[in-house]
Steps between C-alpha positions, in 0.01 A plus 500: 500500500479775759214503743241775491650713779847500343363599161286776649794638699724504193240672282421763764866606501425678172364851574260495203346170606487602869318824417242326283457218753435745784241690294316173433561334837135449588425341164802271530413391852242239402704379203810465716307309764358259242838438337664449839236243602549309176877517530495376859274214392753412225225510239471619142215717379368196316492294821318777686253534214431127503424504873285812457322339204581793277749586227868583533433827319253604773761426769750709302248786486444479876874506564561791265220715638319509164180385670357593837446174683176425676502374857405156367796502256739593783358222716542247218857621435586470869355150520685395184833613644438368850486851641252673729328813370530795738375849411620805691471875474788707624513873569749692294785665686399847614130440435 
């Protein structure tokens, strides 16, 4: 199985996927960060859910962007994956 970065690189070679990805980049940012943390921790969604004391379907919703996570949910996700939560705001280029 390919790791996350390899899969992302391969998919973004397709112009249709790249265009859609770029238009939704901000929405994908949190989802990508969550998936990367879980992947680096070598965990399944079910394992993360167990540590968060929630359901696998909620973890899937967080990772897909179907729900907007609260700060508490992000903290619990980070703790479950052994990561440290860090929030940052960055100025857009040319702004």
